[in-house]
Every structure is written in structure tokens, then in C-alpha cells.
C-alpha positions in Angstrom: -32.7 56.7 127.8 -35.3 58.4 125.7 -35.7 57.1 122.1 -35.2 59.7 119.4 -37.6 59.7 116.4 -36.9 59.8 112.7 -35.9 63.3 111.7 -34.1 64.1 114.9 -30.9 66.0 114.4 -27.7 65.0 116.3 -24.0 65.9 116.5 -21.8 62.8 116.9 -18.2 63.2 118.2 -16.8 61.1 115.4 -19.2 61.6 112.4 -20.4 65.1 112.9 -23.9 66.5 112.3 -26.6 64.2 111.0 -30.3 63.3 110.8 -31.8 60.1 112.0 -33.4 58.3 109.1 -34.5 55.0 110.7 -34.7 53.5 114.1 -34.4 49.8 114.8 -34.5 47.9 118.1 -30.8 48.3 118.5 -29.6 51.1 116.2 -30.2 54.6 114.8 -29.6 54.9 111.1 -28.1 58.4 110.7 -27.3 60.2 107.5 -24.3 62.5 108.3 -23.4 65.5 106.3 -19.8 64.6 105.9 -19.8 60.8 106.3 -23.0 59.6 104.7 -25.2 56.8 106.2 -23.9 55.2 109.4 -25.5 53.0 112.0 -24.9 53.8 115.6 -26.0 52.1 118.8 -29.0 53.6 120.6 -26.9 54.2 123.6 -24.0 56.0 121.7 -22.7 59.2 123.0 -23.9 62.2 120.9 -25.4 65.6 121.3 -29.1 66.0 120.5 -29.6 69.2 118.4 -33.3 68.7 117.8 -35.4 65.8 119.0 -38.4 64.5 117.1 -40.7 62.3 119.3 -43.3 59.7 118.4 -42.0 59.2 115.0 -40.2 56.0 115.7 -40.3 52.9 113.4 -39.2 50.3 115.9 -39.0 47.7 113.2 -36.8 48.4 110.1 -37.8 47.7 106.6 -35.1 45.1 106.3 -36.5 43.3 109.4 -40.0 43.3 108.0 -38.8 42.1 104.6 -36.7 39.3 106.2 -39.7 38.2 108.3 -42.0 38.2 105.3 -39.6 36.2 103.2 -39.2 33.6 106.0 -43.0 33.3 106.4 -43.6 32.9 102.6 -40.9 30.2 102.4 -42.3 28.4 105.4 -45.9 28.3 104.2 -45.8 28.5 100.4 -44.9 24.8 99.8 -42.2 25.8 97.3 -38.8 24.4 98.0 -35.7 26.6 98.0 -32.6 25.7 96.0 -30.3 23.9 98.4 -26.7 23.7 97.3 -24.7 20.6 97.6 -21.2 20.8 99.2 -18.6 21.5 96.5 -16.6 18.4 97.2 -19.5 16.2 96.2 -20.5 18.0 93.0 -20.4 15.7 90.0 -19.4 12.7 92.3 -20.8 9.2 92.2 -22.2 7.0 94.9 -21.5 3.3 94.5 -23.6 0.7 96.3 -21.6 -2.5 96.4 -23.3 -5.7 97.5 -21.4 -8.1 99.8 -21.8 -10.8 97.2 -19.2 -9.9 94.5 -21.1 -11.9 92.0 -23.9 -9.3 92.1 -23.7 -6.1 90.2 -23.0 -2.8 92.0 -25.2 0.3 91.5 -23.8 3.7 90.7 -25.9 6.8 91.4 -24.8 10.4 90.7 -24.5 12.1 94.1 -26.4 15.1 92.8 -29.4 12.9 92.1 -29.2 11.3 95.5 -28.9 14.7 97.1 -31.9 16.0 95.3 -34.0 13.1 96.6 -32.8 13.7 100.1 -33.8 17.4 99.9 -37.2 16.4 98.5 -37.7 14.2 101.5 -36.8 17.1 103.8 -39.2 19.4 102.0 -42.1 16.9 102.2 -41.4 16.4 105.9 -41.7 20.2 106.3 -45.0 20.3 104.4 -46.2 17.4 106.6 -45.3 19.4 109.7 -47.3 22.4 108.4 -50.3 20.3 107.7 -50.1 18.7 111.2 -49.9 22.1 112.8 -52.9 23.4 110.9 -55.0 20.2 111.3 -57.9 19.6 113.6 -56.0 17.2 115.8 -55.9 17.8 119.5 -52.8 19.4 120.9 -51.4 16.1 122.3 -51.9 14.4 118.9 -50.0 17.3 117.3 -47.2 17.0 119.8 -46.9 13.3 119.4 -46.6 13.6 115.6 -44.1 16.5 115.9 -41.9 14.4 118.1 -42.0 11.6 115.6 -41.0 13.9 112.7 -38.2 15.2 114.9 -36.9 11.6 115.3 -37.1 11.2 111.5 -35.0 14.3 111.1 -32.5 12.8 113.6 -32.3 9.7 111.5 -31.5 11.7 108.4 -28.6 13.6 110.0 -26.2 11.1 108.4 -26.7 13.0 105.2 -25.7 16.4 106.6 -22.3 15.9 105.1 -23.8 16.5 101.6 -25.1 20.0 102.4 -23.0 23.1 101.6 -24.6 25.3 104.3 -25.1 24.1 107.9 -28.4 26.0 107.9 -29.9 23.5 105.5 -28.9 20.4 107.4 -31.2 18.1 109.3 -31.6 18.6 113.0 -33.0 15.9 115.2 -33.8 16.1 118.9 -30.9 17.7 120.9 -29.5 16.0 124.0 -30.7 17.3 127.3 
């Protein structure tokens, strides 16, 4: 399969005539005269009216932007806003001692959740500093494994996170 470049003109059996306006690793973005912008698989069936070569952008703007945002978040030291699960919003956590003569402690769950996310963010910064340090590779690996075990210890609090992507992940079973 020969990859068509941006500006190539095609005739698609379903969408009609169009011009390729972007090429990603999996799709052509084609602006069709009758149907507007559509994405079609690189191996889709269509007739090539005019092929443009060597004008292929194999990484889309969206992919570049997503990568850049990910890198900036990872290395900036700024923490993102992490939402708490809806069922815990406005709730209270009560710490009740076994001795009923002692006073219990009430903590807003939102406050507790904020402290948990701060711990997570500080662990991430520590990981970054370890990775960029002058330690030898074995020293870095040992510290990374220790941090992974810390994340594993914090998985109990995953119930508080609204999105699974924000949760703690420890070492996975082998």
C-alpha cells in the first residue's frame, strides 16, 4: 500500500470526491465536496484521482498537541485538578477511637482527598527528581521500586477518585 500525501484527490464509493487534508498513522482526513470532513482508514477502498507524494504529515496536530500537554504536565511540577467521586462530595470522615471516652475526629472528605492528591503529586515530583539525578542506574531502579510500593499502599484511597486514570497504581501481579 502506497501512502497518499496531503492534497491528493480521491473518489470514495460512499462519500464521493474529496481532497486529503491530513494523514495520521492510521487515517486519512478527507474533505469531501458533498459530505464535509471525514476520516477514513488508510486501507479503505477508493479511487485515486490525483496522487501527491512526499507531502505526508505522519503525525497529526492533535497527536503533537496531546504529547506536548502530557510532557508539560509531567515535568512542570504543577498539579492538575483531580475531581473527587460525586458520592463523596461534601461528605465527612469520622475517626472514632476504640475508647468511647475519647473524642472522635471529623474531617471533611474533600480536605482529606486534597491531602491524598498532594501526596500523589509530591511522589511524582520525587520520581522526576530521581530520574534526573546523578544516581547510578541501579540506585534509580531501587528507589523507583520503593515508590511503586508506596503507590501500592495508597490504592486503598482509589475509591475517592472520580476517574480511574487518576487512581494510584502499585506493582501489578506477575
